N, C-alpha and C positions, 0 to 999 in steps of 0.2 A: 343870086345866092341860092344854094341848095336848101331845100326844106329841112334837111338834116342838120344844118348849121344854125345855131341860136345867135340872134343878134342881141348883144348886151347893150343895155342903156343904163342911165343913172337910176331908173325906176326898178329894174329887175336884177341888177348886178349882185346884190347881197344874197338873194336866194340861189342864184346860179353858181356864184364863185365859192360859196361856203359848203358845197357838196362834198360828201365823203368819197364819191367817185372821182377819179382824176378828170380834170377839165383842161382842155386845150384852148387857149385864148390867143387869137391872132389880133394884135393891135395894128391898125392900118388906117389909110386915108385914100380917098378917091383919086387925088392928084399924084399919088406915089406910084411911079412905074414899077419898082421892085415889088411893091405890095400886090400889084396886079399879076405879077409872075407867081407869087406865093399862093394867091387866092385859089386857083384850081387845085393845087396840091392839098391845101387845107380841106377843100370840099371833098376830094377823093378820100382823104383820111376819115372824114365824117362818115362816109359810106362804109369804109372798111372796118371801122371801130364802133359801129352802131351797137348800142347795148352794153359796151364796155367802158366807154368814156363819152362825155359830151364835148362837142367841138363848137367853139363860139368865135364870133368876130366882134371886135369893139372898134368903132370908128372914132379915132382920137379927136377929129374936128368937131364931131357932134357931142362928144363926152370929154371935154378937156379936163374936168375935175378928176375923172378916173385915170386919165393918162398921167396927171400930176401925182395922184395917190400912189400909183404903181411905178413912178419914176421913169416913165418912158421918155427917153431922150432921142431915140432913132427908131424909125419904122422901115420895114416891118420888124416887129418883135413878137415872137411866139413864146408864150409861157405855158408851163404845165403847172396846174394848181391842184391841191388836195387839202380838204378841210380848211380852205381859206388861205393856205400857205403856198408860197411859190416853191416848187420842188425842182424845177429846171427852167432854163431861159435860153433862147437863141435870138441874137440880134442880127438882122440882115438876112439875105436870101440863103437858104440852106437846101440841101438835097432832100428828096422825099424820104430816103433812107435815114437821114439824120433825124428828121421829125419822128419817123417810126421808132427809132431807138429811144428817143426821149419818152415817147408814150409807153413803150414796152417796159422801160425802167420804172415807170410810175404805177403800172398795173399790179 
């Protein structure tokens, strides 16, 4: 994982997700093939949007409580959050451009 991508856990999620800056959260699991396709795209977006938004990954197997709290039924799910609120959500594999559009709308 890129050093620009924040790994969200049960211990740090509140401080990360309540940010006033838009946050990109990739809900994923190691066994999920489509998640492995989205991973490099998310990491490249972390590079591109450094300083404008935080890009995070949340492993649903390691943090099932958070997956339940955010009602994650399928992975990959990418959410854009701002001030602790979900402002956009994409379930399944999307193009880089679709993720960029989600981020741009939130900025």
